[in-house]
PDB file as gemmi writes it, atoms N, CA and C in Angstrom:
CRYST1    1.000    1.000    1.000  90.00  90.00  90.00 P 1                      
ATOM      1  N   MET A   1       0.840  -1.173   0.000  1.00  0.00           N  
ATOM      2  CA  MET A   1       0.000   0.000   0.000  1.00  0.00           C  
ATOM      3  C   MET A   1       0.890   1.242   0.000  1.00  0.00           C  
ATOM      4  N   ARG A   2       0.540   2.184  -0.838  1.00  0.00           N  
ATOM      5  CA  ARG A   2       1.318   3.413  -0.922  1.00  0.00           C  
ATOM      6  C   ARG A   2       1.061   4.301   0.292  1.00  0.00           C  
ATOM      7  N   ARG A   3       2.129   4.873   0.817  1.00  0.00           N  
ATOM      8  CA  ARG A   3       1.979   5.747   1.986  1.00  0.00           C  
ATOM      9  C   ARG A   3       1.453   7.097   1.556  1.00  0.00           C  
ATOM     10  N   HIS A   4       0.687   7.696   2.408  1.00  0.00           N  
ATOM     11  CA  HIS A   4       0.180   9.036   2.149  1.00  0.00           C  
ATOM     12  C   HIS A   4       0.587   9.940   3.312  1.00  0.00           C  
ATOM     13  N   GLU A   5       0.535  11.222   3.062  1.00  0.00           N  
ATOM     14  CA  GLU A   5       0.953  12.147   4.112  1.00  0.00           C  
ATOM     15  C   GLU A   5      -0.155  12.309   5.146  1.00  0.00           C  
ATOM     16  N   PHE A   6       0.274  12.505   6.365  1.00  0.00           N  
ATOM     17  CA  PHE A   6      -0.652  12.668   7.480  1.00  0.00           C  
ATOM     18  C   PHE A   6      -1.328  14.033   7.380  1.00  0.00           C  
ATOM     19  N   GLN A   7      -2.646  14.057   7.512  1.00  0.00           N  
ATOM     20  CA  GLN A   7      -3.402  15.300   7.442  1.00  0.00           C  
ATOM     21  C   GLN A   7      -4.189  15.471   8.740  1.00  0.00           C  
ATOM     22  N   PRO A   8      -3.623  16.216   9.691  1.00  0.00           N  
ATOM     23  CA  PRO A   8      -4.265  16.335  11.000  1.00  0.00           C  
ATOM     24  C   PRO A   8      -5.599  17.070  10.957  1.00  0.00           C  
ATOM     25  N   GLY A   9      -5.788  17.978  10.007  1.00  0.00           N  
ATOM     26  CA  GLY A   9      -7.068  18.682   9.907  1.00  0.00           C  
ATOM     27  C   GLY A   9      -8.208  17.726   9.603  1.00  0.00           C  
ATOM     28  N   ARG A  10      -7.965  16.785   8.725  1.00  0.00           N  
ATOM     29  CA  ARG A  10      -8.991  15.796   8.393  1.00  0.00           C  
ATOM     30  C   ARG A  10      -9.258  14.862   9.565  1.00  0.00           C  
ATOM     31  N   LEU A  11      -8.222  14.548  10.324  1.00  0.00           N  
ATOM     32  CA  LEU A  11      -8.397  13.718  11.516  1.00  0.00           C  
ATOM     33  C   LEU A  11      -9.296  14.425  12.522  1.00  0.00           C  
ATOM     34  N   ILE A  12      -9.042  15.696  12.763  1.00  0.00           N  
ATOM     35  CA  ILE A  12      -9.847  16.450  13.721  1.00  0.00           C  
ATOM     36  C   ILE A  12     -11.289  16.559  13.231  1.00  0.00           C  
ATOM     37  N   ALA A  13     -11.480  16.840  11.944  1.00  0.00           N  
ATOM     38  CA  ALA A  13     -12.831  16.942  11.400  1.00  0.00           C  
ATOM     39  C   ALA A  13     -13.577  15.616  11.560  1.00  0.00           C  
ATOM     40  N   GLY A  14     -12.908  14.522  11.293  1.00  0.00           N  
ATOM     41  CA  GLY A  14     -13.546  13.218  11.440  1.00  0.00           C  
ATOM     42  C   GLY A  14     -13.919  12.913  12.874  1.00  0.00           C  
ATOM     43  N   LEU A  15     -13.020  13.237  13.792  1.00  0.00           N  
ATOM     44  CA  LEU A  15     -13.312  12.985  15.209  1.00  0.00           C  
ATOM     45  C   LEU A  15     -14.461  13.850  15.713  1.00  0.00           C  
ATOM     46  N   VAL A  16     -14.526  15.092  15.261  1.00  0.00           N  
ATOM     47  CA  VAL A  16     -15.606  15.987  15.686  1.00  0.00           C  
ATOM     48  C   VAL A  16     -16.951  15.485  15.162  1.00  0.00           C  
ATOM     49  N   LEU A  17     -16.992  15.086  13.897  1.00  0.00           N  
ATOM     50  CA  LEU A  17     -18.244  14.582  13.340  1.00  0.00           C  
ATOM     51  C   LEU A  17     -18.635  13.252  13.967  1.00  0.00           C  
ATOM     52  N   LEU A  18     -17.647  12.439  14.310  1.00  0.00           N  
ATOM     53  CA  LEU A  18     -17.931  11.195  15.022  1.00  0.00           C  
ATOM     54  C   LEU A  18     -18.516  11.488  16.397  1.00  0.00           C  
ATOM     55  N   LEU A  19     -17.964  12.475  17.088  1.00  0.00           N  
ATOM     56  CA  LEU A  19     -18.493  12.881  18.391  1.00  0.00           C  
ATOM     57  C   LEU A  19     -19.939  13.358  18.268  1.00  0.00           C  
ATOM     58  N   ALA A  20     -20.220  14.177  17.253  1.00  0.00           N  
ATOM     59  CA  ALA A  20     -21.590  14.659  17.054  1.00  0.00           C  
ATOM     60  C   ALA A  20     -22.536  13.491  16.781  1.00  0.00           C  
ATOM     61  N   GLY A  21     -22.092  12.542  15.980  1.00  0.00           N  
ATOM     62  CA  GLY A  21     -22.921  11.373  15.701  1.00  0.00           C  
ATOM     63  C   GLY A  21     -23.188  10.537  16.943  1.00  0.00           C  
ATOM     64  N   VAL A  22     -22.162  10.354  17.771  1.00  0.00           N  
ATOM     65  CA  VAL A  22     -22.336   9.588  19.009  1.00  0.00           C  
ATOM     66  C   VAL A  22     -23.287  10.313  19.953  1.00  0.00           C  
ATOM     67  N   LEU A  23     -23.172  11.632  20.041  1.00  0.00           N  
ATOM     68  CA  LEU A  23     -24.090  12.387  20.910  1.00  0.00           C  
ATOM     69  C   LEU A  23     -25.536  12.252  20.437  1.00  0.00           C  
ATOM     70  N   TYR A  24     -25.757  12.334  19.132  1.00  0.00           N  
ATOM     71  CA  TYR A  24     -27.110  12.152  18.614  1.00  0.00           C  
ATOM     72  C   TYR A  24     -27.591  10.720  18.821  1.00  0.00           C  
ATOM     73  N   LEU A  25     -26.714   9.740  18.683  1.00  0.00           N  
ATOM     74  CA  LEU A  25     -27.084   8.348  18.918  1.00  0.00           C  
ATOM     75  C   LEU A  25     -27.478   8.138  20.377  1.00  0.00           C  
ATOM     76  N   LEU A  26     -26.697   8.698  21.296  1.00  0.00           N  
ATOM     77  CA  LEU A  26     -27.029   8.586  22.715  1.00  0.00           C  
ATOM     78  C   LEU A  26     -28.346   9.286  23.030  1.00  0.00           C  
ATOM     79  N   ASP A  27     -28.598  10.404  22.367  1.00  0.00           N  
ATOM     80  CA  ASP A  27     -29.853  11.117  22.570  1.00  0.00           C  
ATOM     81  C   ASP A  27     -31.031  10.307  22.038  1.00  0.00           C  
ATOM     82  N   THR A  28     -30.844   9.659  20.899  1.00  0.00           N  
ATOM     83  CA  THR A  28     -31.916   8.870  20.292  1.00  0.00           C  
ATOM     84  C   THR A  28     -32.260   7.649  21.136  1.00  0.00           C  
ATOM     85  N   THR A  29     -31.248   7.007  21.694  1.00  0.00           N  
ATOM     86  CA  THR A  29     -31.502   5.818  22.511  1.00  0.00           C  
ATOM     87  C   THR A  29     -32.020   6.165  23.900  1.00  0.00           C  
ATOM     88  N   GLY A  30     -31.983   7.435  24.274  1.00  0.00           N  
ATOM     89  CA  GLY A  30     -32.499   7.854  25.568  1.00  0.00           C  
ATOM     90  C   GLY A  30     -31.472   7.821  26.682  1.00  0.00           C  
ATOM     91  N   GLU A  31     -30.218   7.573  26.349  1.00  0.00           N  
ATOM     92  CA  GLU A  31     -29.169   7.535  27.369  1.00  0.00           C  
ATOM     93  C   GLU A  31     -28.906   8.918  27.963  1.00  0.00           C  
ATOM     94  N   THR A  32     -28.913   9.938  27.120  1.00  0.00           N  
ATOM     95  CA  THR A  32     -28.709  11.310  27.573  1.00  0.00           C  
ATOM     96  C   THR A  32     -29.742  12.202  26.897  1.00  0.00           C  
ATOM     97  N   ASP A  33     -29.862  13.396  27.405  1.00  0.00           N  
ATOM     98  CA  ASP A  33     -30.760  14.378  26.792  1.00  0.00           C  
ATOM     99  C   ASP A  33     -29.902  15.542  26.299  1.00  0.00           C  
ATOM    100  N   VAL A  34     -29.464  15.449  25.041  1.00  0.00           N  
ATOM    101  CA  VAL A  34     -28.582  16.452  24.457  1.00  0.00           C  
ATOM    102  C   VAL A  34     -29.416  17.368  23.560  1.00  0.00           C  
ATOM    103  N   PRO A  35     -29.511  18.657  23.903  1.00  0.00           N  
ATOM    104  CA  PRO A  35     -30.250  19.563  23.026  1.00  0.00           C  
ATOM    105  C   PRO A  35     -29.479  19.830  21.733  1.00  0.00           C  
ATOM    106  N   TRP A  36     -30.212  20.062  20.663  1.00  0.00           N  
ATOM    107  CA  TRP A  36     -29.570  20.272  19.357  1.00  0.00           C  
ATOM    108  C   TRP A  36     -28.680  21.492  19.385  1.00  0.00           C  
ATOM    109  N   TYR A  37     -29.043  22.504  20.162  1.00  0.00           N  
ATOM    110  CA  TYR A  37     -28.248  23.731  20.187  1.00  0.00           C  
ATOM    111  C   TYR A  37     -26.945  23.572  20.967  1.00  0.00           C  
ATOM    112  N   ALA A  38     -26.727  22.422  21.567  1.00  0.00           N  
ATOM    113  CA  ALA A  38     -25.429  22.146  22.191  1.00  0.00           C  
ATOM    114  C   ALA A  38     -24.505  21.439  21.207  1.00  0.00           C  
ATOM    115  N   VAL A  39     -25.074  20.654  20.316  1.00  0.00           N  
ATOM    116  CA  VAL A  39     -24.264  19.890  19.366  1.00  0.00           C  
ATOM    117  C   VAL A  39     -23.789  20.784  18.223  1.00  0.00           C  
ATOM    118  N   VAL A  40     -24.601  21.720  17.811  1.00  0.00           N  
ATOM    119  CA  VAL A  40     -24.240  22.588  16.685  1.00  0.00           C  
ATOM    120  C   VAL A  40     -22.981  23.414  16.979  1.00  0.00           C  
ATOM    121  N   PRO A  41     -22.864  24.089  18.124  1.00  0.00           N  
ATOM    122  CA  PRO A  41     -21.620  24.827  18.384  1.00  0.00           C  
ATOM    123  C   PRO A  41     -20.387  23.918  18.509  1.00  0.00           C  
ATOM    124  N   ILE A  42     -20.579  22.726  19.057  1.00  0.00           N  
ATOM    125  CA  ILE A  42     -19.455  21.788  19.142  1.00  0.00           C  
ATOM    126  C   ILE A  42     -18.984  21.433  17.740  1.00  0.00           C  
ATOM    127  N   THR A  43     -19.925  21.145  16.856  1.00  0.00           N  
ATOM    128  CA  THR A  43     -19.581  20.768  15.487  1.00  0.00           C  
ATOM    129  C   THR A  43     -18.943  21.928  14.732  1.00  0.00           C  
ATOM    130  N   VAL A  44     -19.543  23.100  14.821  1.00  0.00           N  
ATOM    131  CA  VAL A  44     -18.997  24.265  14.112  1.00  0.00           C  
ATOM    132  C   VAL A  44     -17.618  24.634  14.655  1.00  0.00           C  
ATOM    133  N   GLY A  45     -17.469  24.615  15.967  1.00  0.00           N  
ATOM    134  CA  GLY A  45     -16.168  24.919  16.570  1.00  0.00           C  
ATOM    135  C   GLY A  45     -15.111  23.895  16.189  1.00  0.00           C  
ATOM    136  N   GLY A  46     -15.482  22.636  16.186  1.00  0.00           N  
ATOM    137  CA  GLY A  46     -14.538  21.591  15.815  1.00  0.00           C  
ATOM    138  C   GLY A  46     -14.128  21.667  14.354  1.00  0.00           C  
ATOM    139  N   LEU A  47     -15.085  21.949  13.476  1.00  0.00           N  
ATOM    140  CA  LEU A  47     -14.753  22.080  12.057  1.00  0.00           C  
ATOM    141  C   LEU A  47     -13.913  23.329  11.803  1.00  0.00           C  
ATOM    142  N   SER A  48     -14.165  24.385  12.564  1.00  0.00           N  
ATOM    143  CA  SER A  48     -13.320  25.584  12.443  1.00  0.00           C  
ATOM    144  C   SER A  48     -11.896  25.292  12.897  1.00  0.00           C  
ATOM    145  N   LEU A  49     -11.770  24.545  13.981  1.00  0.00           N  
ATOM    146  CA  LEU A  49     -10.442  24.141  14.451  1.00  0.00           C  
ATOM    147  C   LEU A  49      -9.744  23.264  13.416  1.00  0.00           C  
ATOM    148  N   ALA A  50     -10.490  22.364  12.792  1.00  0.00           N  
ATOM    149  CA  ALA A  50      -9.914  21.497  11.760  1.00  0.00           C  
ATOM    150  C   ALA A  50      -9.435  22.319  10.565  1.00  0.00           C  
ATOM    151  N   ALA A  51     -10.208  23.330  10.188  1.00  0.00           N  
ATOM    152  CA  ALA A  51      -9.796  24.191   9.075  1.00  0.00           C  
ATOM    153  C   ALA A  51      -8.525  24.959   9.430  1.00  0.00           C  
ATOM    154  N   LEU A  52      -8.453  25.468  10.637  1.00  0.00           N  
ATOM    155  CA  LEU A  52      -7.265  26.188  11.077  1.00  0.00           C  
ATOM    156  C   LEU A  52      -6.029  25.282  11.084  1.00  0.00           C  
ATOM    157  N   VAL A  53      -6.193  24.085  11.595  1.00  0.00           N  
ATOM    158  CA  VAL A  53      -5.080  23.128  11.619  1.00  0.00           C  
ATOM    159  C   VAL A  53      -4.673  22.762  10.198  1.00  0.00           C  
ATOM    160  N   GLY A  54      -5.638  22.593   9.311  1.00  0.00           N  
ATOM    161  CA  GLY A  54      -5.325  22.295   7.917  1.00  0.00           C  
ATOM    162  C   GLY A  54      -4.551  23.417   7.248  1.00  0.00           C  
ATOM    163  N   LEU A  55      -4.931  24.650   7.519  1.00  0.00           N  
ATOM    164  CA  LEU A  55      -4.213  25.787   6.941  1.00  0.00           C  
ATOM    165  C   LEU A  55      -2.789  25.894   7.484  1.00  0.00           C  
ATOM    166  N   VAL A  56      -2.625  25.675   8.768  1.00  0.00           N  
ATOM    167  CA  VAL A  56      -1.287  25.726   9.361  1.00  0.00           C  
ATOM    168  C   VAL A  56      -0.421  24.599   8.795  1.00  0.00           C  
ATOM    169  N   THR A  57      -0.996  23.423   8.672  1.00  0.00           N  
ATOM    170  CA  THR A  57      -0.255  22.289   8.106  1.00  0.00           C  
ATOM    171  C   THR A  57       0.178  22.591   6.678  1.00  0.00           C  
ATOM    172  N   TYR A  58      -0.728  23.156   5.902  1.00  0.00           N  
ATOM    173  CA  TYR A  58      -0.399  23.512   4.512  1.00  0.00           C  
ATOM    174  C   TYR A  58       0.725  24.539   4.467  1.00  0.00           C  
ATOM    175  N   ALA A  59       0.647  25.558   5.322  1.00  0.00           N  
ATOM    176  CA  ALA A  59       1.674  26.603   5.331  1.00  0.00           C  
ATOM    177  C   ALA A  59       3.044  26.040   5.716  1.00  0.00           C  
ATOM    178  N   VAL A  60       3.069  25.156   6.704  1.00  0.00           N  
ATOM    179  CA  VAL A  60       4.339  24.568   7.137  1.00  0.00           C  
ATOM    180  C   VAL A  60       4.930  23.704   6.028  1.00  0.00           C  
ATOM    181  N   ARG A  61       4.094  22.902   5.387  1.00  0.00           N  
ATOM    182  CA  ARG A  61       4.599  22.033   4.321  1.00  0.00           C  
ATOM    183  C   ARG A  61       5.053  22.839   3.111  1.00  0.00           C  
ATOM    184  N   ARG A  62       4.339  23.907   2.792  1.00  0.00           N  
ATOM    185  CA  ARG A  62       4.740  24.750   1.667  1.00  0.00           C  
ATOM    186  C   ARG A  62       6.075  25.428   1.954  1.00  0.00           C  
ATOM    187  N   ASP A  63       6.239  25.925   3.172  1.00  0.00           N  
ATOM    188  CA  ASP A  63       7.502  26.565   3.543  1.00  0.00           C  
ATOM    189  C   ASP A  63       8.655  25.566   3.491  1.00  0.00           C  
ATOM    190  N   ARG A  64       8.423  24.360   3.996  1.00  0.00           N  
ATOM    191  CA  ARG A  64       9.457  23.335   3.962  1.00  0.00           C  
ATOM    192  C   ARG A  64       9.805  22.960   2.523  1.00  0.00           C  
ATOM    193  N   ARG A  65       8.803  22.838   1.668  1.00  0.00           N  
ATOM    194  CA  ARG A  65       9.032  22.508   0.259  1.00  0.00           C  
ATOM    195  C   ARG A  65       9.817  23.625  -0.436  1.00  0.00           C  
ATOM    196  N   ASP A  66       9.480  24.871  -0.131  1.00  0.00           N  
ATOM    197  CA  ASP A  66      10.200  26.002  -0.725  1.00  0.00           C  
ATOM    198  C   ASP A  66      11.648  26.046  -0.267  1.00  0.00           C  
ATOM    199  N   ARG A  67      11.901  25.733   0.988  1.00  0.00           N  
ATOM    200  CA  ARG A  67      13.276  25.726   1.492  1.00  0.00           C  
ATOM    201  C   ARG A  67      14.101  24.642   0.820  1.00  0.00           C  
ATOM    202  N   ILE A  68      13.498  23.477   0.635  1.00  0.00           N  
ATOM    203  CA  ILE A  68      14.212  22.381  -0.035  1.00  0.00           C  
ATOM    204  C   ILE A  68      14.509  22.753  -1.477  1.00  0.00           C  
ATOM    205  N   ALA A  69      13.529  23.328  -2.164  1.00  0.00           N  
ATOM    206  CA  ALA A  69      13.732  23.726  -3.556  1.00  0.00           C  
ATOM    207  C   ALA A  69      14.797  24.816  -3.652  1.00  0.00           C  
ATOM    208  N   GLU A  70      14.800  25.735  -2.706  1.00  0.00           N  
ATOM    209  CA  GLU A  70      15.787  26.822  -2.703  1.00  0.00           C  
ATOM    210  C   GLU A  70      17.189  26.292  -2.468  1.00  0.00           C  
ATOM    211  N   SER A  71      17.333  25.343  -1.563  1.00  0.00           N  
ATOM    212  CA  SER A  71      18.660  24.789  -1.273  1.00  0.00           C  
ATOM    213  C   SER A  71      19.159  23.906  -2.406  1.00  0.00           C  
ATOM    214  N   SER A  72      18.278  23.302  -3.161  1.00  0.00           N  
ATOM    215  CA  SER A  72      18.719  22.457  -4.269  1.00  0.00           C  
ATOM    216  C   SER A  72      19.088  23.302  -5.498  1.00  0.00           C  
ATOM    217  N   ASP A  73      18.584  24.538  -5.563  1.00  0.00           N  
ATOM    218  CA  ASP A  73      18.922  25.431  -6.685  1.00  0.00           C  
ATOM    219  C   ASP A  73      20.332  25.988  -6.560  1.00  0.00           C  
ATOM    220  N   ARG A  74      20.870  25.990  -5.398  1.00  0.00           N  
ATOM    221  CA  ARG A  74      22.199  26.585  -5.180  1.00  0.00           C  
ATOM    222  C   ARG A  74      23.261  25.711  -5.681  1.00  0.00           C  
TER     223      ARG A  74                                                      
END                                                                             
């Protein structure tokens, strides 16, 4: 199997959506009483955090790639 690069933003987004799904599942089964207006901010905040992490990851990788290209041009 070919290796792929680690993408932490996608990991965070997946975990946040999994958490939202589990909260709704627990609410549906009657285990907890989670209001919808509590899950929405968690989801939006988590996806915003995932986007921020994705942008930072992209910036770091781009800078590293540019440094390597610059050093190989010399």
